C-alpha positions in Angstrom: 86.7 -58.0 -33.6 87.3 -57.1 -31.0 90.0 -55.0 -31.9 86.9 -52.8 -33.6 85.6 -52.6 -30.0 88.3 -51.7 -27.8 88.7 -48.7 -30.6 84.9 -48.1 -31.0 85.3 -47.7 -26.9 88.4 -45.4 -26.3 86.4 -43.1 -29.5 83.6 -42.7 -27.3 85.4 -42.4 -24.2 87.3 -39.6 -25.6 84.8 -37.7 -26.9 82.8 -37.8 -24.2 86.4 -36.7 -22.4 86.6 -33.5 -24.6 82.4 -33.1 -23.9 83.1 -32.8 -19.8 86.3 -30.8 -20.5 85.9 -27.4 -20.1 85.9 -24.7 -22.9 88.7 -22.3 -23.0 87.7 -18.5 -24.0 91.0 -17.2 -23.8 91.0 -13.4 -25.2 88.4 -10.9 -25.6 87.7 -11.9 -28.9 86.4 -15.6 -28.3 84.3 -13.2 -25.7 82.9 -10.8 -28.1 82.2 -14.1 -30.9 80.6 -16.3 -27.9 78.0 -13.3 -27.1 77.3 -13.0 -31.1 79.0 -9.3 -31.2 81.9 -8.1 -33.7 84.9 -7.9 -32.2 85.9 -4.8 -29.4 86.9 -1.3 -29.7 90.3 -2.7 -27.8 91.9 -6.3 -26.9 92.1 -5.6 -24.1 89.0 -4.3 -22.0 85.4 -4.6 -23.6 82.4 -3.4 -21.7 79.1 -5.4 -23.3 75.7 -3.6 -22.9 73.3 -6.7 -22.1 70.6 -5.1 -24.5 73.0 -4.9 -27.1 72.7 -9.3 -26.9 69.8 -10.8 -28.1 69.5 -14.0 -25.6 69.3 -15.8 -28.9 72.4 -15.2 -29.8 74.7 -16.2 -27.2 76.3 -19.6 -27.3 78.0 -20.1 -24.4 79.6 -23.1 -23.4 77.7 -25.4 -20.9 81.3 -25.5 -18.9 83.8 -22.1 -19.9 87.1 -21.7 -18.4 88.4 -17.3 -18.7 91.3 -15.8 -19.7 90.5 -12.6 -18.3 88.4 -11.1 -15.8 84.5 -10.3 -15.5 82.9 -8.4 -13.7 78.7 -8.4 -14.3 75.5 -6.7 -13.0 72.4 -8.7 -13.2 69.3 -7.5 -12.4 67.6 -10.6 -10.8 69.9 -13.1 -9.3 66.8 -16.0 -8.7 65.2 -14.4 -5.7 66.9 -16.4 -3.4 70.3 -16.3 -2.1 71.7 -19.5 -0.6 73.4 -19.2 2.8 74.8 -22.3 3.7 71.4 -24.8 4.6 69.9 -21.0 4.6 68.1 -19.2 1.8 67.8 -15.0 2.0 65.2 -13.3 0.0 66.3 -10.2 -2.1 64.6 -9.7 -5.7 67.5 -7.2 -6.6 69.9 -7.6 -8.7 74.0 -8.0 -8.2 77.6 -8.3 -9.5 79.2 -10.9 -10.2 82.9 -11.8 -10.3 85.3 -13.9 -12.0 89.0 -14.6 -12.4 90.9 -16.3 -15.1 91.5 -19.9 -14.7 87.9 -20.2 -12.9 85.9 -22.8 -14.2 82.5 -21.1 -15.1 79.1 -23.6 -16.0 75.3 -22.4 -17.4 74.4 -24.2 -13.9 75.8 -21.2 -12.0 75.8 -18.5 -14.1 71.8 -18.5 -15.5 71.8 -17.8 -19.0 68.2 -16.6 -19.2 68.3 -13.5 -16.9 71.0 -11.5 -19.2 73.9 -9.3 -17.3 72.8 -5.7 -17.9 76.4 -5.0 -17.8 79.5 -6.8 -18.6 82.5 -6.2 -18.3 85.7 -8.4 -19.6 89.5 -6.9 -18.9 92.1 -8.8 -19.5 95.1 -9.6 -17.1 98.0 -7.8 -19.7 95.5 -4.6 -19.5 97.1 -4.0 -15.9 100.9 -4.5 -16.7 103.0 -1.7 -15.6 100.2 -0.7 -13.0 99.9 -1.4 -9.2 96.3 -3.0 -10.0 98.3 -6.3 -11.3 99.3 -7.3 -7.9 96.8 -5.8 -6.0 93.6 -7.2 -7.9 94.4 -10.5 -6.0 93.7 -8.9 -2.7 90.2 -8.5 -4.0 88.8 -11.6 -2.3 85.0 -11.8 -3.9 87.2 -13.1 -7.5 86.5 -16.2 -6.2 83.4 -16.1 -4.8 80.9 -18.5 -6.4 77.3 -17.1 -7.6 75.3 -17.8 -4.5 77.5 -15.6 -2.9 77.2 -12.3 -5.3 77.1 -9.0 -4.5 73.1 -8.1 -3.9 73.3 -4.2 -4.1 70.9 -2.0 -2.6 69.1 0.8 -4.6 71.5 3.0 -3.5 74.5 1.3 -4.2 73.0 0.4 -7.7 72.8 3.3 -8.6 77.0 4.1 -7.8 78.0 0.7 -9.6 75.7 2.1 -12.7 77.3 5.5 -12.7 80.7 4.1 -12.9 79.9 1.5 -15.1 78.2 4.7 -17.5 82.0 6.2 -16.9 83.9 3.4 -18.0 81.7 3.0 -21.0 82.1 6.7 -22.1 86.1 6.5 -21.7 85.8 3.3 -24.1 83.8 5.2 -26.8 85.9 8.3 -26.7 89.0 9.0 -28.8 92.3 7.5 -27.8 95.0 9.2 -25.6 98.0 8.7 -23.7 95.4 9.2 -20.4 92.2 6.9 -21.3 94.4 3.9 -20.2 95.3 5.6 -16.8 92.0 7.2 -16.7 90.4 3.6 -17.0 92.1 1.7 -14.5 91.7 3.7 -11.9 88.1 3.7 -12.7 88.2 -0.3 -12.2 90.3 0.1 -9.2 86.9 2.5 -7.9 84.3 -0.2 -9.1 87.0 -2.9 -6.9 86.8 -0.6 -3.4 83.3 0.1 -3.5 82.4 -3.7 -4.5 84.3 -4.4 -0.9 82.8 -1.6 0.8 79.4 -3.0 -0.2 80.6 -6.9 0.6 81.6 -5.5 4.1 77.5 -4.3 4.6 76.5 -7.7 3.5 78.2 -9.6 5.9 77.0 -7.0 8.4 73.7 -7.1 7.0 73.5 -10.8 7.2 75.1 -11.6 10.4 72.2 -13.4 11.9 73.0 -15.9 9.2 76.9 -15.6 9.3 76.6 -16.8 13.0 74.2 -19.7 11.8 77.1 -21.1 9.3 79.8 -20.3 12.2 77.6 -22.8 14.4 77.4 -24.9 11.5 81.0 -25.1 11.6 81.6 -25.4 14.6 79.5 -28.1 14.8 80.5 -30.2 11.8 84.3 -29.9 13.0 83.5 -31.3 16.4 81.8 -34.0 14.9 84.8 -34.2 13.2 87.3 -34.9 15.8 85.3 -36.7 17.8 84.2 -39.1 15.4 88.0 -39.9 15.0 87.4 -38.9 11.2 90.9 -37.4 11.8 92.5 -40.0 12.9 91.8 -42.0 9.4 91.1 -38.8 7.5 93.9 -36.6 8.3 93.5 -33.1 9.4 90.2 -31.0 8.1 91.1 -29.0 5.6 89.5 -25.3 4.1 88.0 -26.7 1.0 86.5 -30.3 2.5 84.6 -27.5 5.2 82.9 -25.1 2.6 82.3 -28.1 0.9 80.4 -28.8 3.4 78.7 -25.0 4.3 78.1 -24.7 0.2 80.4 -21.9 -0.2 83.8 -21.1 -1.7 86.5 -21.4 0.8 87.5 -17.8 -0.2 83.7 -16.6 1.5 84.2 -19.2 4.0 87.9 -17.0 4.9 85.9 -13.4 4.4 83.2 -14.3 7.0 84.5 -16.0 9.7 87.7 -12.9 9.0 84.3 -10.4 9.9 83.2 -12.3 12.6 85.5 -13.9 14.6 89.5 -12.3 13.0 90.5 -14.9 11.8 90.6 -16.6 8.6 89.5 -20.3 8.0 92.7 -21.9 8.1 93.6 -20.2 11.4 90.2 -21.5 12.9 91.0 -25.3 11.8 94.1 -24.3 13.6 92.5 -22.6 16.7 90.3 -25.9 17.1 93.6 -28.2 16.5 94.7 -26.3 19.2 91.9 -26.4 21.7 90.9 -30.4 21.2 94.9 -30.7 21.7 94.8 -29.0 25.5 91.8 -31.0 26.2 93.3 -34.4 25.3 96.6 -32.6 26.9 94.9 -32.1 30.3 92.7 -34.7 30.6 94.2 -38.0 29.5 97.5 -40.3 29.4 97.6 -40.3 26.0 101.4 -39.3 24.8 102.2 -36.6 22.9 102.5 -38.7 19.4 99.2 -40.2 20.1 97.2 -36.9 21.1 98.9 -35.7 17.4 97.6 -39.0 15.5 94.1 -38.7 17.1 94.1 -35.1 15.9 95.0 -36.1 12.2 98.5 -35.2 12.1 101.2 -37.8 10.0 103.8 -36.5 11.9 104.5 -35.4 15.7 107.1 -33.1 15.2 104.0 -30.5 12.6 101.6 -31.1 15.7 104.4 -29.8 18.3 105.9 -27.0 15.8 102.2 -25.5 15.6 101.1 -25.8 19.7 104.7 -24.1 20.3 104.2 -21.5 18.0 100.2 -21.3 19.3 100.4 -21.2 22.8 104.5 -20.7 23.5 105.5 -23.8 25.4 105.6 -27.4 24.2 102.6 -29.6 24.1 105.0 -31.7 26.9 105.0 -27.9 28.8 101.7 -27.3 28.4 100.9 -30.8 30.0 103.5 -30.4 33.0 102.1 -26.5 34.1 98.3 -27.9 34.4 99.4 -30.6 36.2 101.1 -28.6 38.3 98.6 -25.4 38.2 96.4 -28.2 39.5 
């Protein structure tokens, strides 16, 4: 009986593990099958129009991992966009981006509102083209759904025109220039998205300033409460989770506001705190390093000198001499 109970328990645990594990959708053919569509005309690139997908045909697993890039336009994105602890009303639709290997879920991608256009591109489609490497510079592939690109009517018209151009090319007779043309069109789409995201940062500057203030409060509390001593240097991942935004989005907002990414901002805060401790306390350099979350004092001294051109000891000496 005991052995039978153990076997049943192990089977149950394995079933739960399988249920919770994200399902891999590796190919465009698999994606078409999920959407209840016939196989794509091209195995590496496909543009799906929402009107061709009845909602009842979609069999999207709750959690899934894509083996390809996905760019989709949704006519409505829940009406409210969340920035940290704040919401911004915006009824227009927007673009969503996903890269290969990202875990996605229905809770992040509202299946009740079907995408008007969904562009699927396997990474192999870019092989031997510069975009194969350059696509990684577009940070918005790492944003989450609540950081989608919301489009004005004018911006939407531009994006829709590019989607139609891609659709026309994919539906045309394939020749020696087909791949060149489609890749150029995809690059055009990405460059416009990049431009429109910059506009989004600017138009929501007040919200982004609120987010920066919240970040400062989190970092200040972290160091003042001695969390660094027990938990180490705060990471970009930890900060982005507290702000309810993705790490890449946090870095892009900070870069737009301060010229520094999130990691550089953490380093800046560390140096400011280090200067404060070195100039107002009698703590040794090692004690300052440990209080700021460094495991090794040498790492602290190296970072300090890189950022200030002085060693911690030289800084303390010069500060006291100046005083």
